[in-house]
C-alpha angles and dihedrals in degrees: 000000000000120000130220089247091057092072090054092048091049088050090054092046093052093050089050091052089052089048090053093052093047093046090053092050091049091052093044091051091051092049093048090048089054095047101035100035091242125162104237107137097110092046091049091046090056091050092047093051090047091054092052091049092050092048088054090050091052091051091050093047091047094055089047091055092048093048095044105039107023092223124220120249096272091050091049088050091054094044093050091047092049091054091051092047092050088056090050092052089049088054090053087058093047093050091047088052092048090050092051092049088054092049090052093047100043106023102253115248103307093108097038130105119284094248091055092052092050093047094049091047091049093047091045093052091049092049094049092048090052091049092050094050091049092051091049089050091052094054091059099027087239111173094184092056091044089056090047090052094047092057090073091064091077091050090051090047089055092047089053095052092041090056091051091049094049092045090056088051094048101029091124090059096056130069121243091249092054092048093051096041097048099042086056095045095050087047091054091048089050090050092049090053089051091054090047087055091050087054091052089051090052091050092053090049091050091049103039108013089238121133107219135174112213099177 
């Protein structure tokens, strides 16, 4: 038998799924702007602002559910996790906006060395793949898929540090603009992967009640 609170939880879940799709689009737009020299800052800013607004709405709705229905422990676990995930999706939007700002300020990677372009593309693809898996895991509250998605975080960390090491070795061959721009871009990608991992941890907590650290 369905409970009154279930409709509210389903509403939160639906909003989160929309946030996930929007967050993915924002990060993808920032990456494509970087690689293809597009102009997407205003579009990404709108998506980032929308994500913040949606996260605020989820927080308000969550407190309303707690106040009205005095949820049991499993419901509280879900509500708490949804609030955390909403924050993580909002951070995706913010990092996408920061990346776009850097693209506009320093010109992305179009005039950088070939190895930089290849590294940024590879790290971007891995980050987007991880985001997509974590969003899919959220839709079905699938802890196994969440664990699989989180495994990519270590690979992305390695790509981040490998980039910094190689940049030190080849610093003389890159312009100042390229160095500044791409150090920031890989840092934003690394942080996006971290937040995707936090989402995976929350999914496992919702599904199993276990608190895990996947980083």
